[in-house]
N, C-alpha and C positions, 0 to 999 in steps of 0.2 A: 322044544314040541314042534313037529310039523304040521300036524293036522288037529282041530277040534270039529267035533261033530254036535250039534244042538237039534233036539226034537222039539218041535213048537206044540204045544197042545191047545192054543186058543190064537185068536187074531192079535190080541193084545201082546201075547207072548212073541208071537212072530215079528211083530213090528219091534219089539225091543231086541229080538235075536239079529235082526237085519241091520238096525242102526247102532245102537248103543253097544251091544256085544261085541260087534265086528270091530270096532275101534279098540276096545277093552283087548281083545286077543292079539290084535297088532301090536299094541304097546307092550304085551308080554312076550312078544317073539314067535308068535304063532304064525306060521306061514300061509296056511290054508284052511278055510272055515266052510263048512258045509251046514246048511240049515235043512231039516226035513219038516215040511210043513204038514202036519196030520190032516189038517182040513182041506188042503188043496191036493193031497196026495201026490206031492211032487217035491223034488229035492232041488236045492239052489247052492251053487259053490261060488266062493269068493276067493281071490288071492289077496292078501292083505299086504300092507307096506312091509311088513317084516319079511317077506319073500323076496322082496327087490333087494334086501340086505344080506341075504344068504350067500 
């Protein structure tokens, strides 16, 4: 899979999405990871370690 998108519903969820899940996605070969933070009304994007291996 090349892209995963998460929508965070709380600050606790956003913290988990930006830290723990990013590593989990990279370990599973997902190259790019976007987080939509509903509280901040802003997206963020990350390129995981998996993208470097493509």
